[in-house]
Structures are given as C-alpha cells and as structure tokens.
N, C-alpha and C positions, 0 to 999 in steps of 0.2 A: 893176206888179196890173196894169194895162191887155194886156201881152203874154198875163196869164193869162186873162183876159175873153176876148182873140181867139184863144187855143188849144178855152177854152171853146165861145164860137162855134162854132168853125171841124167841131168832133167833132161838135157837134150838126148841122151840114148835110150830115156826111160821112157818119155813121151815121144820117139818112135817104135819101139818096141808094143807087141801087144804079146808075151808071152805073159802064161800065169805066177799069183800070188804063191813067192817058193819062201816060207821062213827060216829053212836053211843057208837060202841064199842070201837074203838078206844080212841073217846073223853075219855070214862072210863077211859080207860088202863093210859092217861095221866094223868086224875085228881086223881087217883089212887101213883100215881108217884109221884105229889106236894104232897100230903096228907101222903106220907110215908107207904106206904098199897100197897107193890106189890103183883102182881097177875099173875105169871108167867102160870094161866093154859090158858088165855088167847091169840085166835088165829086168824090169820087171813092170803089170800094169798099174800099176803105183805110187808114182813117184812120190807125192807127198809126204809116206810116210817116211821113206831113206830122207826127205831131203828137211823134213825140219827135225831130224835128227840128227842128221849131219849141221843142221843150222844151231841145234841147244848145246851142242859139243863147241863151238868158236861163239859161243856166245857169252853172256854178263860179262861187265864193265867190276876192277877192282875200286876198292873201295877211294872216297876223300875222305877225310875227315878233317876235321879241325879243332884243336888244341887248345884251349882254355885256362887258364888258372890263376890261381893268386900271385904276388909277385913274390919271387924264390919259393914254388913252390916243388921246383924237380921234375918239369914237363918235361928236360932234354936226358934224365936219364930215364925217366921212364917207358920215354920213346930207344931210346937205346936199349933195354931193356924188353919190351913186346919185339921191335922191328929186325936191333941189331943195326941203326944209323945211326947217328945223335943230330941233334937238329941243331946245336953250332958246329958242323961242319961245313951246313952252306950259310952261316950267318958273316956277314963280310966286317963283322967286328962281333969282341968277346958277349958282350949286350947286346944286339938291337933291339933293341924296346920297343921304339918308336915306329913298328912299322909290318906287313903282315909277313911272314917267310913263307916259300911253298919251297917243299923237300919232296925230289919225285925216290920212289923206291926202283928198284927196278923189275918187280912187280907189276907195277903200275902204280901202286899203292901211292897219295896225296896225303900229307898232310902240311896243315896249312896252321904255323905256330904265331898269335897272333896276340901283343902286346898284357902284361898282365895287368890284372886285377886288382882295384886297392891298390893303387901308387898314387901318386901329386899331383893332387884335382889339379893346380894350376901348369901341365903338360897336357893332362886331357885323356891320354894315353888308350884310358881303357875307353873311349867314347870313339876310340880310332876300330877296335878288338866289339864294341856295339852295330858300328854303320855297316863291318865286313859282315856281320849275320844274319842285318836284315832287321836290328832291334832297335829302341830307340836311345835316342841319345841323355848323358845324364842332364840336367839343366845346371848344376851348379859345378858344369865344368867348362875349358873351353868345348868347343861341338867343331866338328869336323867338317866340310863339306863333297871329300875326296878318302879313299883310304892310300896310304904311302903304304906299295907293296912290292915285295923282293920279289922278281920272278928269276932268275940266275944271282950270282954267286954279287957281279958288279952291276947291278940292274934295277935299280929302283925306280919303278912308275907310280901314278893317280891313277885310280881307279873312278871313275865319280859312279855313282847311285845306279842310275844308266846302264853301266858297264856292268854293275855286282849282278845286278838281273837278273842279266844274261850269261851271267854266267854261269858255269854248269852245278846243277843244285848240292848241297851237300848229303851227305848220307849218313853220321856220326857226327854228335861232338864228344870229344873226352873232356872231360870237364875236371882240373888238376887240384883239390886242395890241400892245404900241409895242414895236419889234424894234429903235430903237434902243439901248434898257436892256435891261446886262446882266443878269445874274440870280444870284444866290449859288446855291448846291446846295441849302435849303431853296425856296427859290421855285418852281425846275424841281421839283421833285419835287411841290409842289403844284398846282400849274399842270395839268402832269402829269395828277396823280392826276382833278385836277377835269373835267380834257377827257374823258380816258377812262370816269366818269361821265356825263357831258354827253351825250355819243356813242352809251353804252348808254342812259340816258331818252331819249334823240329820235331810232335808228335811225338814226344816221349823215347827219342832217339839219343840221350845220353845215358852217358858212363860217370856217376862218379867218384874218380878216384882218390883215396885215401891216403898220401904219402906221407915216409914218416913215421912209420910203423913202429921204426926201432928206436925213435927217439919215445917215442910213448908208452914201451913198454918196458922202461926203464923205472915210471912210476908206480904205484900200489893201485891194487885192483880195481879199489875202488875210483880213485882217481881216473884211471884207466875208464869206465862203465860211464861215471859221467860227461866226462871229455869226448867219448861216441855217443853217447845218447844228445850232446848238445847236436853233435855238428849230422846225427841223423836226423835230430827235429829242424834245422835248415835243409833238408835236402831228402826231404821227402822216405826217410826209411830207404833211401838207396847209395849210401854211402857203400864204398869197399875196400878195405883196407888195407894199406900194401906199401911192400918193400923192393921198392929197384937193384936192393944191394942183394935180399936174402930171397928175394921170388916169394915172398905169403903174397896173398891174394891178388896174386896175378891168374893164374891160372881160373879160376873165378870170372876174374872180369875177362880174358879172353869168352871166357863163354857166352856172358854176356855181348859183346862186341858182335860174339856169331847170330845171338837171339835179333837181337834191333838192328841187324843192317837190314836196307827198302830189301824185296825183290827182284832189282837190277841186277840187285852188286854178285858176282860169280860166287860164292864162300870158297871155291875154290884159291883163286886169288888170295884171297882173305888169309885161306891155309898160310901158303903160297909167299906170301910176304911174313907171319910172321918167324923169327928164330926157332932153331929146332926146336931149345927145349923148354918154346913159349907154345908150339903147336898140340892143336887138338888130340888128342892120343884119337887112332886111327878111327879107331869106333863110336867116338864121338862123335867124331867129326862126318862119316858115314851116317852116321840118324840126322845129324842136323841138315847137310844137303839133301838126304832124302824125304824129311822133312814138308820140306821149303815145297817140292817134288810135288810130294803128295798135296801137297795143299794145291798146286795152282790145278793136278787134275781133276779134282775133286769139283772144279767150280767150271769145269766142264761142262757143255748137254751132249745128248746124248748122239746128237743131228754132227758130235765133232768127233768122228769115228776115228781119223787117222789124228789127230790129235790127242788123243785119248795115246794111240797105241807105242806113235811118237815116243812123247812121253814117259812112259812108263818102258819103253826100250830101252832110251838116253840113261834111266833110273837105274835097269839093271846091269846095262851097261858100265856104269860109274863104277858100281860096288864090283862087279866084274875085272876092274883097273885096279879099283884103292886093294883088290886080295889078288892082281898079278894069277890070273884064274891060267890055264891052258883053250886052245883054241877048244877043242871038243868042250869042254865042259862050257866054253860062253855060245855054243855053237846051242847048243840044249839049254841054256836059259834062256836064250833071247827066242826061241820055237814058244817056250813054256810063258814069257811077258807077252809075246802076237796077242795067245790065247786069252791071258789072264785079262788082258785089255779088252779085247772084242767082247767076251763077255759082262767085264764094263757099262761098257758103253750103253750096254742095254740096258742099267740099269739109265738110263738115263733119259727112256721114249717110255710113254705112256698109248697104253691105244682106248681112247676114249667115245661115249658116243653125243652125237650131238645132234640137236633136232633142225628140221631145216623145213623148210615151207611145202606145202603139196604144188608139182606145176606142173599138172594132166586134170582132166577132169571126172577120171575115174578117181582118181588120190582125192579128191577135195569131198568125191562122196562118200569115199571112208573115213574123210577129218571128220563127218556130221556125225559118225557112228562109234567117235571115241578114237579111230586108229592115231598113232602116232607116225611120225617118219623123222628115223633114225638114222643116220649113219654112222664109219669107225671109223675118225683119225687118228692119228697117230702124235701125238703131241709129245715135244720134245722139253726136258726140262734137263737141270746142272744132273752128276751122277751122282753130289750128293752122302752121304752115310753110309747108301745103300752097295753107293761105289766101293768105299773105304772099302768095305765088309770084305769086298772085293778082293782088291788089290792091296791089302795090311800083310793075309795069309803067305804071299807071298813075296813080299820086303824079310819077312819074318823069319822066313824059311834058309833067306839064301842067307842072311845075316847071321844066322844061327849057326848053319851048316859052316861057314868063312870064318869066323870068326871065335870059334872058340867058346864059347860064351860057357862059361861053369854053372849049367845049371838045366831042370830035366828040360827036354824039350815039350812046348804048349800044341795042344790040339788048336783047329780051328776050330771050333767052338769057341777054347776057352778064351783066342784073339779074339773072336765077334762081341764075346760079353764082356771083354776089356774098351771092346769099343764104341760097346752099349754105354756103360756108365756116363760115357762122354757125350753118346747121342746126339743129348739135347743141346749141346751148347755148341758143339762145330755144327748141327744143320741153324741155329740159329747164325754163327757166323760166315756159313755159305749164304743163307738170305741176305744178308749184308758185306757180300763180297771181302770180305776180312780176313785176305790170303795170307798174311803176316801171324796173324793172331791163330787161327788155324794150322798153321804152321808146328803153332807151340806148342796145341795141344796135342797134335797129330806126333810129334818130338815125346810126350810127356807120357804117350798112349808106349811108345816104340822103347824108350828107359828104362818101360816097366815089365812089358815083356824078356825085354833082355835082360835083365838087374844089373840096368846102368843109370848115372846120375847124369841129369838132364836139366839144368836150368830154362 
C-alpha cells in the first residue's frame, strides 16, 4: 500500500513538471527506491518510464504449488528440505489424508498438499485430489461433489467445483513418487494416465520428484537402471531422482521449478521461499530472472518505448541489487540501460512505402502515364531477435563484470553470433507469443556465454 501511494505521489509531481528527461536523476530516484529513501520531489517529463519501473519492483506473486503423490512417498520431507517447513506442522492430525491442506509460508508461497494417489479405492481419496486439480474422477471409486479443504489448523470447509473454478489458478504441480517401490502393470498404467492428464491440464508445469533414491541405491547397478527406466517410461523421462536426506537431485529440481513457473510468478519470491541451502546460486538466479525479463522485452513493439526502457532499466537494477553495487556504479549502469533501451526500440519500427490513390486531377493524369503514388508510413513490430541483439551485450557485460566469471570476456560480435545460432527458433517463438519458451532459449544463451549450466 505504501509503495502504491509513493508511486501515486510521484506521478502527480511528474505530470505537473516540464523538466527535461535526465537519466542521471532517474537513476538516483530508482537508487533511492532501493535504499528506501523516497524523494517525491524528483521530476521528469517521462513519468511512464519511472512509474512502470517502480511497478515492476513491486510486481510479481509468490507461487502456488500443488503437492501430489503416492501415499507414503515422502511429500512432507521433500517440502521441508526445499522450503524449511513441513506440511505436518499444519495438519490437524498426524495423517490427514482425506482433505486438501493449505500451507502458507512467510514469503507468500502456498503449498496445497493433496490426498495420496493409489490408496484405498473404497474411500476414494484420490478423487478428492482429482476434483481439486480439475481432473476427471475415477469411475471405480467413490466420487465427491466437493473438496474437503483445511484452510487453517482447526477449520475444514467444503469447496464446491464452482468455488474451485473461482480460486486462483495453480502455478505448478510437484508430483512425488517413491521410486524404491516396484509397480505392477495396473499401477504403471494408472500413474501414466494420471500423469499425462495432469500434464495436459497444467500445460507442462509439472516437476516429477522420485523420492527414496537412498533406498534404491542399495540395489545393484542393473536393478537401479531398470527401476529408473521403468519410472521414466511412465513419466515421459521427466523423473528427477532425489533424496530429501542427502540432498541428491534437489538442485536439479529447484532449477526445473524456476524453469516451469509462469510469467506472473516472481522468481525473487520463489528464491526467497527456498531454504538457504537450496537456493540457486546468485549467478544462476540472476540468469533465470534476466532471461524472463528479456523474453518479455523482445515481445514489445517499437511504439512501446517506455515499456522497453522501463523493463530494461528494471533488469539492470535487479542485477545491481543482487551484486550490491555502490551508488556511483548504479547511476552509470542506469544511463547505459536507458541508452540501450532507446536503441532496442528502433528495431521495432520499419519505414515502409505504401500506395495511395491519386487525389487530384493532375495526379490522375500522371497516373495514366505510369506514375506510382506512395507515401512513407512508420510500421511498428515486435523488436524480436534484432532487439535482443542490442540488449544482450549489455546484460552479459554487466554480469561478466559483477560475477567474476572464470572465462575470457566475449566481444559483442561473439555474443551476437551466439544469438544468431538460435535466431530462427527465437523469432518463431516471438511470432507465437511464447514468452516462457523464449526465456528458456535466452537462458541457454546466457548460460553458454557465462559458462554456467542452466537447464
């Protein structure tokens, strides 16, 4: 609320001012925002850039994740290893398997723990999970008309399908399976069907965690390989073997969580939610968030100059904040961001000649003799790969300088060559408006430039 009032006060001052655009003063203002020293006396004739930048700083939600899995697969242990709070802490009883449990974390992260899959068909608890997730219920088990939902420790309510449809959409699903357990052919078929239905329902926002790798590791190499192959056939090679005890596989799982989160989820909120030992290292995290922002920017058109500059300014601010730069460095970086953003927006405009009908007697006469009547028109398009060519070197050089990367610094030409290698793929995704897939490709490029593994 305070942030909104500050932005409103700022906009009032800016709207009434007529002072020329000053990138140094703009950088000073954003710096003051970061250091919590708000100065509403700052003025500029371009309030949109500042307002949009400040909005971005306060934008983005914490993720909402459904926890789904086999009975006794170790869901609580996994959540405790990742986020430092066990689902068991918010249960009414030690084994509340017949309702969906909501667990909210200090960062705003919300986990919904659901009844286990493959349990007693007589009770039909799996159908509670299916109904909560918006999936069809199993016909050979008890069907439910509402979902028992534990909102607080002592408060269980019934949520109707209509109420569920009106609830905020889940951002991701963590599917937990006990890979030390050997499944029969009926269980394999049931889990495979469930997985593909779930994957279609949530557009691939699924992470499959295979728990109890510690137990599996006690078997022979041949047995381990056969068991993992069996589970990968069920889950379309998306299985991540993990141990909530030793931490094996959890780093890969965290990277996948970042990768599948939708645009509206703030990566910073997800990073904040993780336990310190599970957080992405700083460079991996900055690459992940930078890729998301660059993906958004290159979908903008040339007539959205303020949005391009605001997002790129926020991107530079994010990097500077992560590496705790001093005020003088930030002011310089801010000026660079503004200039680069200005150049990038030019990639989203084309000057084209379009024909028009002659509108005077003399023009008509000339048209009889073959004269063509054309006028120049400025056409706006997405800045796309051409814009990325302008934006990427600035981000790379900033990260290279701050992160102390153990490799030789690349030239702008080398950076553009890397982009060119994926240009067709990225441009195709731009045309299809696939912002998350674009971010994945950009993350791969940044990872290669900085010699960092980013899945």
